[in-house]
C-alpha positions as a printed Julia matrix, in Angstrom:
506×3 Matrix{Float64}:
   0.0     0.0     0.0
   1.43    3.37   -0.99
   2.34    5.79    1.77
   0.66    9.15    1.38
   2.81   12.23    1.17
   2.2    14.42    4.23
   2.83   18.14    4.61
   5.99   17.3     6.55
   7.38   15.18    3.7
  10.19   16.74    1.71
   8.64   18.37   -1.38
  10.37   17.73   -4.68
  11.06   20.06   -7.57
   9.88   18.22  -10.67
  10.29   19.24  -14.31
   7.78   17.2   -16.3
   8.85   17.08  -19.96
   6.28   16.04  -22.56
   5.57   16.67  -26.21
   1.87   17.36  -25.61
  -0.46   18.28  -22.74
  -4.24   17.79  -22.75
  -6.06   21.1   -22.64
  -3.23   22.78  -24.55
  -2.59   20.37  -27.41
  -3.31   16.66  -27.79
  -2.98   13.75  -30.2
  -3.15   10.81  -27.78
  -3.11    9.43  -24.26
   0.31   10.89  -23.44
  -1.36   14.31  -23.28
  -3.86   13.08  -20.68
  -1.05   11.84  -18.45
   0.89   15.07  -18.92
  -2.1    17.0   -17.63
  -3.26   14.76  -14.79
  -0.05   13.45  -13.21
   1.58   16.89  -12.73
  -1.71   18.18  -11.28
  -1.81   15.34   -8.74
   1.86   15.82   -7.84
   1.26   19.53   -7.29
  -1.75   18.75   -5.09
   0.58   16.6    -2.95
   2.76   19.65   -2.31
   5.5    19.21   -4.9
   6.79   22.06   -7.06
   5.95   20.89  -10.57
   6.6    22.64  -13.87
   5.85   21.28  -17.36
   8.06   21.81  -20.41
   6.57   21.33  -23.86
   6.94   22.73  -27.4
   5.07   25.9   -28.35
   3.23   24.48  -31.36
   1.04   26.54  -33.65
  -1.95   24.46  -32.47
  -1.46   25.19  -28.75
  -4.76   26.43  -27.32
  -4.85   30.04  -26.15
  -1.21   30.4   -27.16
  -1.43   34.16  -27.5
  -2.28   34.48  -23.81
   1.15   33.23  -22.74
   3.62   35.8   -21.47
   7.26   35.69  -22.49
   9.51   34.64  -19.62
  12.75   34.42  -21.53
  14.32   35.2   -24.88
  17.59   33.37  -25.26
  19.77   31.16  -27.45
  20.97   27.58  -27.29
  24.73   27.55  -27.8
  26.17   24.49  -29.54
  30.0    24.48  -29.63
  30.16   22.73  -33.0
  27.66   25.05  -34.71
  28.62   28.48  -36.11
  25.35   30.1   -35.02
  23.36   29.58  -31.8
  19.67   28.68  -32.02
  17.4    31.46  -30.83
  14.22   30.65  -28.97
  11.84   32.0   -26.33
   9.99   30.56  -23.34
   6.29   31.31  -23.06
   4.49   30.73  -19.77
   1.15   29.0   -19.99
  -0.8    26.98  -17.43
  -2.25   23.51  -17.24
  -4.75   24.05  -14.45
  -2.56   25.43  -11.68
   0.68   23.92  -13.04
   3.0    26.36  -14.84
   3.96   25.34  -18.37
   7.2    26.41  -20.04
   6.38   26.36  -23.75
   9.53   26.46  -25.89
   8.98   28.81  -28.81
  11.25   27.99  -31.73
   9.23   28.75  -34.88
  11.66   26.96  -37.2
  10.82   23.73  -35.37
   7.32   24.07  -33.99
   5.36   26.66  -36.0
   3.81   24.03  -38.26
   0.34   22.81  -39.12
   0.62   19.67  -36.99
   2.72   18.32  -34.13
   4.54   15.39  -35.71
   3.22   14.65  -39.18
   1.0    15.72  -42.04
  -0.96   13.33  -44.26
   0.41   10.37  -42.29
   3.99   11.43  -43.14
   6.26   12.38  -40.26
   8.2    15.59  -40.63
  11.57   14.82  -42.19
  13.45   16.7   -39.46
  11.63   15.25  -36.44
  14.91   14.04  -35.0
  16.4    17.53  -35.07
  13.18   19.09  -33.78
  13.02   16.98  -30.66
  16.78   16.96  -30.17
  16.43   20.72  -29.87
  13.48   20.3   -27.51
  15.5    17.96  -25.27
  18.5    20.29  -25.19
  16.46   23.45  -24.64
  14.49   21.81  -21.82
  17.66   21.61  -19.72
  19.05   24.89  -21.06
  16.17   26.87  -19.54
  16.49   25.46  -16.01
  19.33   27.61  -14.72
  18.23   30.58  -16.82
  14.81   30.48  -15.12
  16.22   29.6   -11.71
  14.42   26.25  -11.46
  16.74   23.54  -10.12
  14.88   20.24  -10.48
  15.33   17.25   -8.23
  13.58   15.14  -10.86
  13.33   15.57  -14.61
  10.45   13.34  -15.67
  10.64   12.54  -19.4
   8.02   10.88  -21.58
   8.54    8.7   -24.67
  11.07    9.12  -27.46
  10.55   12.87  -27.95
  12.36   13.48  -24.65
  14.78   10.54  -24.66
  17.89   12.71  -25.08
  17.25   14.57  -21.82
  18.64   11.76  -19.58
  21.53   11.38  -22.04
  22.41   15.07  -21.8
  22.25   15.01  -18.01
  24.82   12.22  -18.03
  27.07   13.83  -20.65
  26.78   17.58  -21.27
  25.75   18.33  -17.69
  27.65   15.56  -15.92
  29.96   18.02  -14.16
  27.53   20.91  -13.88
  26.98   21.71  -10.19
  23.49   23.03  -10.96
  22.33   19.52  -11.88
  24.5    17.64   -9.36
  21.47   16.3    -7.49
  19.09   15.99  -10.43
  17.75   12.52  -11.26
  15.9    11.53  -14.42
  12.92    9.29  -15.09
  11.53    8.23  -18.45
   7.99    6.92  -18.8
   7.28    4.5   -21.64
   3.79    5.16  -22.97
   4.36    3.21  -26.19
   7.67    1.58  -27.05
   6.7     0.92  -30.65
   7.69    4.53  -31.38
  11.44    4.72  -30.86
  12.47    7.99  -32.47
  14.96    6.46  -34.92
  16.91    9.01  -36.96
  20.2     9.15  -38.79
  23.16   10.86  -37.19
  22.82   13.93  -39.4
  19.75   15.02  -37.43
  21.74   15.41  -34.2
  23.96   18.36  -35.04
  22.62   20.07  -31.87
  23.81   17.12  -29.78
  27.51   16.85  -30.69
  28.04   14.53  -27.71
  26.34   11.81  -29.76
  28.68   12.36  -32.68
  32.0    12.9   -30.94
  31.82    9.56  -29.16
  29.93    6.45  -30.15
  27.24    5.39  -27.67
  26.22    1.96  -28.92
  23.49    1.66  -26.28
  21.68    4.55  -28.02
  22.05    3.18  -31.54
  19.61    1.22  -33.65
  22.5     0.53  -36.01
  25.77    2.2   -36.94
  23.96    4.94  -38.88
  20.92    5.63  -36.69
  20.24    6.8   -33.16
  17.12    5.77  -31.25
  16.08    8.56  -28.92
  14.03    6.09  -26.87
  16.99    3.73  -26.48
  19.07    6.69  -25.3
  16.46    7.51  -22.67
  16.23    3.93  -21.45
  20.01    3.59  -21.29
  20.71    6.82  -19.4
  17.67    7.54  -17.22
  17.98    6.8   -13.51
  14.57    5.13  -13.44
  12.27    3.79  -16.15
   8.6     3.11  -15.84
   5.88    1.67  -18.01
   2.27    2.78  -17.71
   1.07   -0.54  -16.29
   2.69   -3.45  -14.42
   1.85   -5.94  -17.16
   3.31   -3.7   -19.87
   6.5    -3.43  -17.81
   6.66   -7.23  -17.81
   5.96   -7.37  -21.55
   8.85   -4.98  -22.24
  11.22   -7.67  -20.95
  10.07  -10.06  -23.68
  11.03  -10.19  -27.34
   7.41  -10.08  -28.47
   6.25   -7.31  -26.16
   9.26   -4.99  -26.34
   9.06   -4.07  -30.02
  12.7    -5.04  -30.49
  14.13   -3.56  -27.29
  14.02   -6.54  -24.92
  17.77   -6.45  -24.27
  17.64   -2.75  -23.44
  14.9    -3.23  -20.88
  16.44   -6.39  -19.44
  19.69   -4.49  -18.86
  17.69   -2.0   -16.78
  15.21   -4.43  -15.21
  16.19   -3.45  -11.66
  15.17    0.14  -12.46
  11.99   -0.72  -14.38
   8.66    0.01  -12.68
   5.04   -0.48  -13.7
   2.44    2.06  -12.59
  -1.11    2.07  -13.94
  -2.33    5.38  -15.32
  -5.11    7.08  -13.44
  -8.37    8.26  -14.94
  -9.48   11.87  -15.05
 -12.88   11.51  -13.44
 -13.39   15.25  -13.73
 -13.72   14.88  -17.5
 -15.12   11.34  -17.57
 -17.98   10.95  -15.1
 -21.57   10.02  -16.04
 -22.9    11.97  -13.06
 -21.6    15.29  -14.42
 -20.73   14.72  -18.09
 -22.09   17.72  -20.06
 -21.98   15.86  -23.4
 -24.43   13.06  -22.63
 -28.2    13.1   -22.9
 -28.91   12.17  -19.29
 -26.57   12.0   -16.31
 -26.74    8.94  -14.09
 -25.27    7.45  -10.93
 -23.93    4.06   -9.96
 -27.19    2.46   -8.88
 -29.34    0.11  -10.95
 -32.32    2.4   -11.38
 -30.27    5.44  -12.33
 -27.97    3.47  -14.64
 -30.88    1.78  -16.41
 -32.73    5.04  -17.02
 -29.66    7.08  -17.85
 -28.12    4.61  -20.28
 -31.47    4.1   -22.0
 -31.69    7.83  -22.7
 -28.04    7.97  -23.74
 -28.45    4.97  -26.05
 -31.41    6.6   -27.77
 -29.44    9.83  -28.18
 -26.4     7.97  -29.57
 -28.53    6.07  -32.07
 -30.07    9.33  -33.27
 -26.68   11.04  -33.57
 -25.2     8.28  -35.77
 -28.41    7.58  -37.73
 -29.11    4.1   -36.42
 -32.66    2.91  -35.74
 -33.79    3.8   -32.23
 -34.49    0.4   -30.72
 -33.72   -1.6   -27.59
 -30.82   -3.74  -28.75
 -27.32   -4.2   -27.32
 -24.95   -1.55  -28.62
 -21.21   -2.18  -28.99
 -19.0     0.9   -29.12
 -15.43    1.55  -30.18
 -13.48    4.82  -30.17
  -9.87    4.64  -31.32
  -7.22    5.51  -33.84
  -7.61    3.33  -36.9
  -4.4     1.35  -36.59
  -3.55   -2.31  -36.28
  -2.36   -1.6   -32.72
  -6.0    -1.1   -31.77
  -6.98   -4.5   -33.18
  -9.06   -3.31  -36.13
  -7.57   -6.2   -38.14
  -9.11   -8.63  -35.63
 -12.52   -6.99  -35.9
 -12.85   -6.52  -39.66
 -12.91  -10.22  -40.68
 -15.69  -11.11  -38.23
 -17.71   -7.89  -38.08
 -20.24   -8.92  -40.75
 -20.68  -12.29  -39.02
 -21.41  -10.57  -35.72
 -23.89   -8.2   -37.35
 -26.21  -11.11  -38.24
 -27.32  -10.86  -34.61
 -29.79   -8.27  -33.37
 -27.09   -5.78  -32.38
 -25.76   -2.37  -33.31
 -22.11   -1.3   -33.53
 -20.83    2.28  -33.39
 -17.19    2.93  -34.35
 -15.66    6.39  -34.11
 -12.09    7.02  -35.24
  -9.68    8.16  -37.9
  -6.31    7.03  -39.15
  -5.31    4.4   -41.7
  -7.32    5.16  -44.87
  -7.32    1.49  -45.9
  -8.93    0.42  -42.63
 -11.39    3.31  -42.87
 -12.42    2.23  -46.37
 -13.09   -1.32  -45.18
 -15.24   -0.07  -42.31
 -17.19    2.18  -44.69
 -17.83   -0.78  -46.97
 -19.23   -2.91  -44.14
 -21.29    0.04  -42.89
 -22.76    0.57  -46.37
 -23.76   -3.1   -46.44
 -25.32   -2.94  -42.95
 -26.58    0.65  -42.55
 -29.08   -0.24  -39.82
 -26.54   -2.1   -37.7
 -23.14   -0.43  -38.14
 -22.41    3.29  -37.87
 -18.85    4.34  -38.72
 -17.93    7.95  -38.0
 -14.52    8.74  -39.49
 -13.41   11.54  -37.19
 -11.84   12.43  -33.9
 -14.89   13.71  -32.04
 -14.56   14.14  -28.28
 -18.25   14.92  -27.52
 -19.33   11.89  -29.55
 -16.75    9.74  -27.74
 -18.48   10.63  -24.46
 -21.83    9.7   -25.98
 -20.47    6.33  -27.1
 -19.18    5.59  -23.6
 -22.56    6.47  -22.07
 -24.86    5.04  -24.75
 -23.15    1.73  -25.52
 -23.58   -1.43  -23.46
 -20.16   -2.85  -24.34
 -16.89   -1.22  -25.42
 -14.52   -3.08  -27.76
 -10.72   -2.84  -27.3
  -9.26   -5.88  -29.11
  -5.78   -4.35  -29.08
  -2.69   -5.92  -30.62
  -0.85   -4.27  -27.72
  -1.96   -1.66  -25.2
   0.58   -0.18  -22.75
  -2.18    1.02  -20.43
  -5.28    2.16  -22.26
  -7.7     4.84  -21.16
 -10.96    3.99  -22.9
 -11.44    0.85  -20.84
 -11.15    3.03  -17.71
 -13.74    5.45  -19.09
 -15.98    2.52  -20.02
 -15.87    1.07  -16.51
 -17.07    4.25  -14.83
 -19.89    4.59  -17.39
 -21.06    1.02  -16.76
 -20.11    0.04  -20.31
 -18.49   -3.39  -20.09
 -15.08   -3.55  -21.83
 -14.26   -6.42  -24.17
 -10.47   -6.45  -24.33
  -7.52   -8.59  -25.34
  -5.19   -9.93  -22.66
  -2.35   -7.47  -23.18
  -0.66   -4.62  -21.34
  -2.7    -2.51  -19.0
  -5.94   -4.09  -20.15
  -5.14   -7.11  -17.96
  -4.34   -4.82  -15.04
  -7.63   -2.94  -15.22
 -10.34   -5.35  -16.43
 -11.51   -8.52  -14.66
 -12.77  -11.29  -16.94
 -16.28  -12.63  -16.41
 -15.37  -16.17  -17.48
 -12.45  -16.35  -15.04
 -13.81  -14.62  -11.91
 -17.52  -13.93  -12.47
 -18.29  -12.67   -8.97
 -15.96   -9.66   -9.21
 -15.88   -9.37  -13.01
 -15.99   -6.02  -14.76
 -15.79   -7.1   -18.41
 -14.58   -9.73  -20.84
 -11.04  -10.71  -21.85
  -9.88  -12.87  -24.75
  -6.3   -14.03  -25.21
  -5.6   -15.42  -28.67
  -4.64  -12.79  -31.27
  -7.25  -13.99  -33.77
 -10.55  -12.7   -35.16
 -12.22  -15.94  -34.09
 -11.29  -15.42  -30.43
 -12.77  -11.93  -30.55
 -15.98  -13.2   -32.16
 -16.4   -15.87  -29.48
 -16.11  -13.25  -26.74
 -18.5   -10.86  -28.5
 -21.06  -13.66  -28.76
 -20.44  -14.59  -25.12
 -21.2   -11.03  -24.04
 -24.33  -10.97  -26.21
 -25.64  -14.12  -24.52
 -25.16  -12.54  -21.11
 -27.0    -9.38  -22.15
 -29.94  -11.23  -23.71
 -30.33  -14.24  -21.44
 -29.23  -12.94  -18.03
 -30.15   -9.24  -17.84
 -29.87   -9.06  -14.05
 -26.4   -10.57  -14.17
 -25.45   -8.01  -16.82
 -26.66   -5.22  -14.52
 -24.64   -6.69  -11.65
 -21.49   -6.51  -13.78
 -22.3    -2.89  -14.58
 -22.33   -2.14  -10.87
 -19.0    -3.97  -10.42
 -17.49   -1.91  -13.21
 -18.73    1.41  -11.87
 -17.45    0.64   -8.35
 -13.82    0.48   -9.48
 -11.61    3.54   -9.43
  -8.17    4.27  -10.85
  -7.33    7.54   -9.17
  -4.44    9.75  -10.23
  -3.57   10.6    -6.63
  -2.86    6.9    -5.98
  -0.66    6.69   -9.07
   1.12    9.92   -8.08
   2.02    8.44   -4.68
   3.7     5.54   -6.45
   5.59    7.9    -8.75
   6.92    9.75   -5.7
   8.09    6.45   -4.23
   9.97    5.81   -7.47
  11.44    9.32   -7.51
  12.73    8.74   -3.98
  14.3     5.43   -4.89
  12.04    3.41   -2.62
  11.31   -0.27   -3.01
  10.36   -1.7    -6.36
   6.63   -1.11   -6.71
   3.76   -1.79   -9.06
   0.29   -0.36   -9.04
  -2.14   -3.28   -8.95
  -5.48   -2.04   -7.68
  -7.17   -3.15   -4.48
 -10.42   -3.99   -6.24
  -8.78   -6.82   -8.17
  -9.17   -9.66   -5.66
  -7.46  -12.2    -7.89
  -4.19  -10.2    -7.79
  -4.03   -9.64   -4.04
């Protein structure tokens, strides 16, 4: 059990470094963590600041005041790189937004038309270097620099090389959180002109091969601590299959590898207060039944499905194979022979989108496919659906299954990553179950579990409602996760965040 930080505990100075922050700019779940974890750490009494790029798409960017106009000196470059620091806020947490128009004043964050920017290595090498460059200039001496994914992987490397003998950082430790190890930040050496330390001496532990550096490998090799966003994903990173080619890197650091489940932002995702849904409801049978009935009717109307009392299966995700679309597509038409409706909201791979459109055109009264990122509609899916599908190829933590639980929408997930840590399978432990889990990475295994859930809904309605209550009783609070992060920062015992309401793991 985590020990709560008390007012007498030594507060830490934490620089949280992330490429996106929800509320300012977002493309995925990393942004949610970069908003919620710093807020929880600040609420515990720690001095937290966030560093991020000052993209063109940053919300309310013109409201930021300029804290600093400066340059990044690079000994091997004839001209320094000029940039500014804008101060924004994420809630009550100050945000240092690094304003370098040549790198960040672009239409998107990382890519356009599914093509990554050709100089992404140089862009985020600058971001890593500037993140540390501003600390002394702004008078913020961090105890912990908390990095996130490949975009920030060179920060731990620079602390161990460029700043190794700098008294200002003598007591600074680094952490890197792995949100998704499939993205490694692999770039050729030419992109690292701002990091001459990488070029002057060969660091094989940061290389993908003799011509390319992996920014994620650099972070894993040089950070003081490493954590994955769920205990099971931390375990998967030690395997060849689950590490996306970096098993040896993680095994070399296994003593410093932690697994901590992400929390859920119940301020934004709560059926009792959600402003996007047709009727708010609470975690009791009468309220849930009435509320979800109204929300189902509203969802059906929004996506042009017939308004009728049938089980609705929802899915909100990026259209990628990671999210298991390739497991769903081959069996979707077979599942639609039943008296069901399916609502899928997402954008991404145009080939996958075209296949979903084709099936939707063939079954217009049973399948609604909305090709978009639509946050209000995502809330309506969570509230209006009876089941939520997450048949992921891999899933470091996952957030939609956490949202689904609190909305009483039973998740149907594959046995990978954080999905195992957060969902309890009905066929394994029915008394405390909160959803359904299938293991085999096949369309047939998914179809069997979909049909299993349909039988429960149709033949045992009271049992289905009991599972809804189980699901809504669980909580994955950010303050609990933050306590575990502080334990890791302080070098305490090796910990994982397996929740109390999972009896089979106690």
